[in-house]
ZAKOL-54266 format. One record per atom (N, C-alpha, C): residue in one letter; x, z, y. Coordinates in steps of 0.05 Angstrom, whole numbers, padded with zeros to 5 digits, always signed. Example, Ala and Ser with C-alpha at 12.3 -4.5 7.8 and 13.67 -1.06 7.14 Angstrom:
! residues 2
A+00264+00156-00114 A+00246+00156-00090 A+00264+00156-00066 S+00257+00142-00045 S+00273+00143-00021 S+00258+00157+00001 
//
This chain:
! residues 248
X+01799-01657-00844 X+01784-01633-00835 X+01800-01608-00838 X+01818-01607-00858 X+01833-01583-00863 X+01850-01575-00839 X+01859-01594-00823 X+01875-01589-00800 X+01860-01591-00774 X+01834-01589-00775 X+01817-01590-00751 X+01810-01563-00740 X+01815-01542-00755 X+01806-01515-00747 X+01823-01504-00724 X+01846-01516-00720 X+01864-01506-00698 X+01857-01517-00671 X+01835-01532-00669 X+01827-01543-00643 X+01822-01522-00622 X+01813-01498-00631 X+01808-01476-00613 X+01815-01450-00628 X+01841-01444-00628 X+01851-01422-00645 X+01840-01395-00635 X+01838-01392-00608 X+01828-01367-00598 X+01799-01361-00607 X+01782-01382-00606 X+01755-01379-00615 X+01754-01373-00645 X+01770-01387-00660 X+01771-01383-00689 X+01777-01354-00696 X+01798-01343-00684 X+01806-01316-00690 X+01786-01296-00680 X+01774-01302-00657 X+01754-01283-00646 X+01728-01283-00662 X+01719-01306-00671 X+01692-01309-00682 X+01691-01304-00712 X+01713-01309-00726 X+01712-01306-00755 X+01714-01277-00763 X+01697-01267-00781 X+01698-01239-00789 X+01721-01233-00808 X+01730-01208-00808 X+01751-01200-00827 X+01739-01198-00855 X+01756-01191-00875 X+01748-01189-00902 X+01742-01160-00909 X+01726-01155-00929 X+01719-01127-00936 X+01744-01111-00943 X+01745-01086-00932 X+01768-01069-00938 X+01770-01063-00967 X+01748-01062-00982 X+01748-01057-01011 X+01763-01079-01025 X+01759-01104-01016 X+01773-01127-01029 X+01803-01125-01024 X+01811-01120-00999 X+01839-01117-00993 X+01852-01095-01009 X+01839-01072-01010 X+01850-01049-01025 X+01853-01056-01055 X+01833-01070-01066 X+01834-01076-01094 X+01858-01095-01100 X+01863-01114-01083 X+01886-01132-01087 X+01912-01116-01084 X+01914-01100-01063 X+01939-01085-01058 X+01944-01066-01081 X+01924-01051-01089 X+01928-01031-01110 X+01933-01043-01137 X+01923-01068-01141 X+01927-01081-01167 X+01952-01098-01169 X+01967-01100-01148 X+01992-01116-01148 X+02016-01098-01155 X+02037-01110-01167 X+02060-01094-01174 X+02077-01085-01151 X+02073-01096-01127 X+02088-01089-01103 X+02073-01097-01078 X+02087-01098-01056 X+02074-01102-01030 X+02082-01128-01016 X+02094-01147-01030 X+02102-01173-01018 X+02079-01193-01023 X+02067-01203-01001 X+02043-01220-01003 X+02049-01247-00991 X+02042-01268-01004 X+02042-01295-00993 X+02013-01303-00987 X+02008-01310-00962 X+01981-01317-00953 X+01980-01347-00949 X+01965-01361-00967 X+01963-01390-00968 X+01940-01398-00949 X+01946-01416-00930 X+01926-01424-00911 X+01919-01401-00893 X+01940-01388-00882 X+01936-01363-00868 X+01921-01366-00841 X+01918-01390-00831 X+01904-01394-00806 X+01915-01378-00783 X+01898-01364-00769 X+01907-01348-00746 X+01917-01321-00754 X+01916-01315-00780 X+01927-01290-00790 X+01907-01268-00794 X+01881-01275-00797 X+01860-01254-00799 X+01865-01236-00824 X+01867-01248-00848 X+01872-01231-00871 X+01901-01222-00872 X+01919-01237-00861 X+01947-01228-00861 X+01950-01202-00846 X+01937-01199-00824 X+01938-01174-00809 X+01925-01151-00825 X+01904-01157-00840 X+01892-01136-00856 X+01911-01127-00878 X+01925-01145-00891 X+01944-01138-00912 X+01968-01123-00900 X+01976-01131-00876 X+01998-01117-00863 X+01990-01089-00856 X+01965-01085-00847 X+01955-01058-00840 X+01954-01041-00865 X+01951-01054-00889 X+01950-01039-00914 X+01978-01033-00925 X+01998-01039-00910 X+02025-01033-00918 X+02041-01055-00931 X+02031-01080-00930 X+02044-01103-00943 X+02063-01117-00924 X+02082-01131-00936 X+02099-01150-00922 X+02087-01178-00927 X+02079-01192-00906 X+02063-01216-00909 X+02079-01240-00898 X+02079-01262-00914 X+02089-01288-00905 X+02066-01307-00907 X+02060-01321-00885 X+02039-01340-00885 X+02049-01369-00888 X+02032-01386-00900 X+02037-01415-00901 X+02012-01429-00891 X+02016-01447-00873 X+01993-01462-00862 X+02002-01489-00852 X+01985-01510-00857 X+01994-01537-00849 X+01990-01543-00819 X+01976-01525-00805 X+01970-01531-00777 X+01989-01515-00759 X+02006-01528-00744 X+02025-01513-00727 X+02011-01497-00705 X+01987-01505-00697 X+01972-01489-00676 X+01963-01462-00688 X+01953-01463-00712 X+01945-01438-00726 X+01970-01421-00730 X+01992-01433-00739 X+02016-01418-00745 X+02026-01404-00720 X+02026-01418-00697 X+02036-01407-00672 X+02019-01382-00664 X+01993-01384-00668 X+01976-01362-00661 X+01982-01338-00679 X+01984-01343-00705 X+01990-01321-00723 X+02017-01307-00717 X+02036-01323-00709 X+02063-01312-00702 X+02060-01294-00678 X+02043-01301-00659 X+02039-01284-00635 X+02028-01257-00643 X+02014-01256-00666 X+02004-01231-00677 X+02023-01217-00695 X+02048-01226-00696 X+02068-01213-00712 X+02071-01222-00741 X+02057-01244-00749 X+02058-01253-00776 X+02079-01276-00778 X+02097-01274-00798 X+02116-01296-00804 X+02100-01318-00817 X+02103-01343-00807 X+02088-01365-00818 X+02107-01389-00821 X+02105-01404-00843 X+02119-01429-00847 X+02098-01451-00848 X+02104-01473-00834 X+02085-01495-00832 X+02088-01515-00855 X+02068-01516-00872 X+02069-01535-00895 X+02042-01532-00909 X+02035-01552-00925 X+02014-01548-00945 X+02026-01532-00967 X+02010-01518-00982 X+02020-01501-01004 X+02034-01518-01025 X+02022-01541-01031 X+02034-01559-01051 X+02062-01568-01043 X+02067-01572-01017 X+02093-01582-01008 X+02112-01560-00999 X+02102-01536-00997 X+02118-01514-00987 X+02141-01507-01006 X+02165-01502-00994 X+02189-01495-01009 X+02193-01465-01010 X+02190-01453-01033 X+02193-01424-01035 X+02221-01415-01032 X+02241-01433-01035 X+02269-01427-01034 X+02276-01403-01051 X+02264-01402-01074 X+02270-01381-01094 X+02257-01354-01089 X+02241-01352-01067 X+02228-01327-01061 X+02204-01322-01080 X+02200-01297-01087 X+02177-01290-01104 X+02161-01268-01090 X+02136-01264-01100 X+02117-01247-01087 X+02101-01231-01108 X+02088-01209-01098 X+02072-01193-01116 X+02043-01202-01116 X+02035-01216-01095 X+02007-01227-01094 X+02008-01253-01078 X+01993-01272-01087 X+01987-01296-01071 X+01957-01295-01065 X+01951-01296-01039 X+01923-01294-01030 X+01916-01319-01014 X+01890-01325-01013 X+01880-01347-00996 X+01852-01340-00987 X+01848-01337-00961 X+01822-01330-00950 X+01810-01355-00937 X+01788-01363-00947 X+01773-01386-00935 X+01790-01411-00935 X+01808-01415-00955 X+01827-01437-00954 X+01832-01450-00981 X+01825-01438-01003 X+01833-01448-01029 X+01821-01475-01036 X+01798-01482-01023 X+01785-01507-01028 X+01801-01531-01017 X+01822-01525-01000 X+01839-01546-00990 X+01864-01550-01009 X+01866-01534-01029 X+01889-01534-01047 X+01881-01548-01073 X+01900-01563-01085 X+01895-01577-01110 X+01887-01556-01131 X+01864-01561-01145 X+01853-01540-01162 X+01869-01532-01186 X+01888-01549-01195 X+01905-01542-01218 X+01934-01539-01209 X+01944-01557-01192 X+01971-01554-01182 X+01975-01529-01166 X+01954-01520-01151 X+01955-01496-01135 X+01960-01471-01152 X+01944-01466-01172 X+01949-01443-01189 X+01976-01444-01203 X+01985-01468-01211 X+02011-01471-01225 X+02033-01463-01206 X+02031-01471-01181 X+02052-01464-01161 X+02051-01434-01155 X+02026-01423-01153 X+02024-01394-01148 X+02037-01379-01170 X+02034-01387-01195 X+02046-01373-01217 X+02077-01374-01215 X+02088-01396-01205 X+02117-01399-01203 X+02129-01380-01183 X+02113-01373-01162 X+02124-01356-01141 X+02115-01327-01144 X+02100-01321-01165 X+02091-01294-01170 X+02110-01279-01189 X+02115-01254-01183 X+02130-01237-01202 X+02113-01230-01226 X+02125-01222-01248 X+02109-01214-01271 X+02088-01193-01263 X+02063-01198-01272 X+02042-01179-01265 X+02029-01184-01238 X+02039-01204-01224 X+02029-01209-01197 X+02001-01221-01198 X+01987-01219-01175 X+01959-01228-01173 X+01957-01254-01156 X+01939-01271-01165 X+01929-01293-01149 X+01901-01285-01141 X+01895-01283-01115 X+01868-01275-01106 X+01859-01294-01085 X+01837-01308-01090 X+01826-01327-01071 X+01798-01318-01064 X+01791-01319-01038 X+01765-01307-01030 X+01755-01322-01005 X+01729-01319-01000 X+01716-01332-00977 X+01689-01319-00972 X+01680-01321-00948 X+01653-01312-00940 X+01633-01333-00946 X+01610-01325-00957 X+01587-01343-00960 X+01566-01333-00940 X+01563-01346-00918 X+01545-01336-00897 X+01516-01344-00903 X+01498-01325-00897 X+01469-01330-00902 X+01453-01322-00878 X+01452-01338-00857 X+01435-01332-00835 X+01406-01335-00843 X+01387-01324-00827 X+01358-01326-00834 X+01350-01355-00837 X+01329-01360-00854 X+01321-01388-00858 X+01315-01403-00833 X+01303-01391-00813 X+01296-01406-00789 X+01321-01416-00774 X+01342-01399-00774 X+01367-01406-00761 X+01382-01427-00778 X+01383-01423-00804 X+01396-01442-00822 X+01382-01469-00821 X+01356-01469-00821 X+01341-01494-00820 X+01346-01510-00794 X+01347-01495-00772 X+01353-01508-00746 X+01380-01522-00746 X+01400-01508-00758 X+01426-01520-00760 X+01426-01545-00778 X+01412-01543-00801 X+01411-01565-00820 X+01397-01589-00807 X+01375-01585-00793 X+01361-01607-00781 X+01377-01619-00758 X+01390-01603-00742 X+01407-01614-00721 X+01430-01630-00733 X+01442-01620-00754 X+01464-01635-00767 X+01455-01661-00779 X+01431-01661-00791 X+01421-01686-00803 X+01417-01707-00781 X+01408-01698-00757 X+01403-01716-00736 X+01429-01726-00722 X+01447-01708-00718 X+01472-01715-00703 X+01493-01725-00722 X+01493-01715-00747 X+01514-01723-00767 X+01500-01732-00793 X+01489-01756-00794 X+01477-01765-00819 X+01496-01763-00842 X+01487-01751-00864 X+01504-01748-00887 X+01522-01724-00886 X+01518-01706-00866 X+01535-01682-00864 X+01532-01666-00890 X+01555-01658-00902 X+01554-01644-00928 X+01543-01616-00924 X+01527-01607-00943 X+01516-01580-00944 X+01493-01575-00924 X+01486-01595-00908 X+01466-01589-00887 X+01440-01580-00898 X+01433-01588-00922 X+01407-01581-00934 X+01410-01562-00958 X+01434-01551-00962 X+01438-01535-00986 X+01441-01506-00979 X+01435-01489-00998 X+01439-01460-00994 X+01468-01453-00996 X+01479-01439-00976 X+01507-01434-00975 X+01516-01417-00999 X+01500-01398-01007 X+01507-01382-01030 X+01511-01399-01055 X+01492-01418-01059 X+01495-01435-01083 X+01520-01452-01082 X+01525-01463-01058 X+01549-01480-01054 X+01574-01464-01061 X+01576-01439-01050 X+01600-01423-01055 X+01602-01413-01083 X+01579-01406-01096 X+01580-01398-01124 X+01592-01421-01141 X+01583-01445-01136 X+01593-01468-01151 X+01623-01473-01146 X+01631-01469-01120 X+01659-01473-01113 X+01677-01453-01127 X+01668-01428-01128 X+01685-01407-01140 X+01685-01410-01170 X+01665-01421-01182 X+01666-01427-01211 X+01687-01448-01216 X+01690-01467-01198 X+01711-01488-01201 X+01739-01476-01196 X+01741-01457-01177 X+01767-01443-01173 X+01775-01429-01199 X+01757-01415-01212 X+01763-01401-01236 X+01771-01420-01258 X+01757-01442-01260 X+01763-01462-01281 X+01791-01474-01276 X+01798-01480-01251 X+01825-01491-01245 X+01846-01471-01253 X+01842-01445-01248 X+01862-01425-01256 X+01865-01424-01286 X+01842-01426-01300 X+01844-01427-01330 X+01859-01451-01339 X+01853-01474-01327 X+01866-01499-01336 X+01896-01499-01331 X+01906-01483-01312 X+01934-01482-01306 X+01949-01469-01330 X+01936-01452-01345 X+01948-01440-01368 X+01969-01419-01360 X+01969-01410-01335 X+01990-01392-01326 X+01981-01363-01321 X+01955-01358-01324 X+01943-01333-01317 X+01925-01322-01339 X+01920-01296-01338 X+01899-01284-01355 X+01872-01293-01345 X+01851-01284-01358 X+01824-01293-01351 X+01817-01285-01323 X+01808-01304-01306 X+01801-01298-01279 X+01777-01280-01277 X+01778-01261-01258 X+01756-01243-01254 X+01742-01251-01228 X+01715-01253-01229 X+01700-01260-01205 X+01688-01235-01193 X+01691-01233-01166 X+01682-01209-01152 X+01663-01218-01129 X+01646-01199-01122 X+01627-01205-01100 X+01623-01179-01083 X+01626-01182-01057 X+01623-01159-01039 X+01601-01166-01019 X+01579-01152-01020 X+01557-01157-01002 X+01562-01142-00975 X+01553-01154-00953 X+01556-01141-00927 X+01535-01151-00908 X+01531-01137-00887 X+01513-01145-00865 X+01527-01144-00839 X+01518-01162-00821 X+01529-01163-00794 X+01508-01171-00774 X+01506-01157-00752 X+01487-01165-00731 X+01500-01186-00713 X+01484-01207-00707 X+01494-01228-00690 X+01474-01231-00666 X+01485-01232-00642 X+01470-01241-00619 X+01470-01272-00619 X+01454-01283-00602 X+01454-01312-00599 X+01482-01322-00591 X+01494-01309-00572 X+01520-01319-00562 X+01542-01316-00584 X+01541-01294-00599 X+01561-01290-00620 X+01559-01311-00642 X+01534-01319-00650 X+01531-01339-00671 X+01539-01366-00661 X+01532-01373-00636 X+01540-01399-00625 X+01570-01400-00620 X+01583-01377-00617 X+01612-01376-00615 X+01625-01382-00642 X+01612-01373-00663 X+01622-01377-00690 X+01619-01405-00700 X+01596-01417-00696 X+01590-01443-00708 X+01611-01465-00704 X+01622-01468-00679 X+01642-01489-00676 X+01667-01486-00692 X+01671-01462-00705 X+01695-01458-00722 X+01690-01467-00750 X+01666-01477-00756 X+01660-01485-00784 X+01666-01514-00789 X+01672-01521-00815 X+01679-01548-00822 X+01659-01569-00813 X+01668-01591-00804 X+01650-01612-00794 X+01645-01609-00765 X+01635-01586-00756 X+01630-01581-00728 X+01656-01580-00712 X+01679-01574-00725 X+01704-01573-00710 X+01712-01601-00699 X+01701-01622-00711 X+01709-01649-00702 X+01687-01664-00686 X+01666-01649-00680 X+01644-01662-00665 X+01652-01667-00636 X+01644-01690-00624 X+01648-01694-00595 X+01632-01672-00580 X+01641-01665-00556 X+01628-01643-00541 X+01599-01647-00537 X+01589-01671-00532 X+01560-01675-00527 X+01544-01670-00553 X+01555-01679-00575 X+01541-01675-00601 X+01541-01646-00608 X+01563-01632-00604 X+01565-01604-00610 X+01545-01588-00593 X+01543-01595-00567 X+01525-01582-00549 X+01496-01585-00559 X+01489-01609-00570 X+01462-01614-00579 X+01456-01596-00603 X+01475-01594-00622 X+01471-01577-00645 X+01468-01548-00637 X+01485-01538-00620 X+01484-01510-00611 X+01459-01504-00596 X+01449-01523-00580 X+01424-01519-00565 X+01401-01515-00585 X+01399-01531-00606 X+01378-01528-00625 X+01379-01501-00639 X+01403-01494-00648 X+01406-01468-00662 X+01400-01445-00643 X+01410-01447-00618 X+01405-01426-00599 X+01375-01422-00593 X+01360-01444-00593 X+01331-01442-00588 X+01318-01428-00612 X+01327-01433-00636 X+01316-01420-00659 X+01322-01390-00658 X+01345-01382-00650 X+01352-01354-00647 X+01335-01341-00625 X+01331-01355-00604 X+01314-01345-00582 X+01286-01339-00593 X+01275-01358-00609 X+01248-01354-00620 X+01247-01330-00639 X+01271-01323-00650 X+01272-01301-00669 X+01277-01274-00654 X+01278-01275-00628 X+01282-01251-00613 X+01310-01247-00601 X+01326-01268-00603 X+01353-01267-00589 X+01375-01258-00607 X+01370-01252-00632 X+01392-01243-00650 X+01381-01240-00678 X+01398-01234-00697 X+01390-01230-00724 X+01411-01214-00739 X+01402-01202-00762 X+01420-01189-00780 X+01425-01208-00804 X+01450-01213-00809 X+01457-01232-00830 X+01466-01216-00855 X+01454-01221-00877 X+01462-01210-00903 X+01477-01231-00918 X+01503-01226-00922 X+01520-01246-00934 X+01538-01233-00956 X+01557-01248-00966 X+01574-01238-00987 X+01602-01251-00984 X+01622-01236-00992 X+01649-01247-00995 X+01654-01250-01025 X+01660-01274-01033 X+01665-01280-01061 X+01695-01281-01066 X+01703-01274-01090 X+01732-01275-01096 X+01736-01282-01126 X+01759-01294-01131 X+01769-01297-01159 X+01797-01286-01159 X+01802-01268-01178 X+01827-01255-01181 X+01838-01259-01209 X+01863-01267-01211 X+01875-01271-01238 X+01904-01260-01237 X+01913-01250-01259 X+01939-01238-01261 X+01959-01255-01277 X+01983-01258-01267 X+02004-01272-01282 X+02013-01252-01303 X+02014-01260-01329 X+02023-01242-01350 X+02052-01232-01345 
//
């Protein structure tokens, strides 16, 4: 699944929201310099944000389709998993990962991040926890249960899933023994979605990226009908979660 998101890179880059400016500023201001390694950089969404904040960014991503798209946006990208990536002796002031750290080994990943970080450098991993209204979320869960029996998270609250996941990220960083105590951050935000905008976003999410076209159309039709019943759009109140730790 980790390499399935590049099936439609234009949609992915268009539909996925950027990260809170406050989070980017906090990482940049807290780092000893401006050299950033972006793990699982995808199409370059967060890489472009860090570049706009004055950073020099190198991306690493296992999907050559994602890497090619990011390069077209001016981001240097090397194709590899983080665990297999060769730093060639290069070091950085911050290692970041947006919506990607769950694909990295929970202990080997932090250990490698520490090896490529300069003294005082930051490891910062973050992701959005989306919370659409219950009627929209329930329609997606029901459609997934019907089309994808056993689909993970179909019946679970996204916030709870992500809170548990970020607790595991923090524990993996502690277990590496290479960082100070991880700090957990949370940034609340709202975004208005039309029916078309939400249905544009959903195919970029895990599991749905690998659905056959007819099954995907069935899921989107059910969710679209729920949004229609809600008036054709909704305001989503969500959060971006982060774990930040400093190399001594």
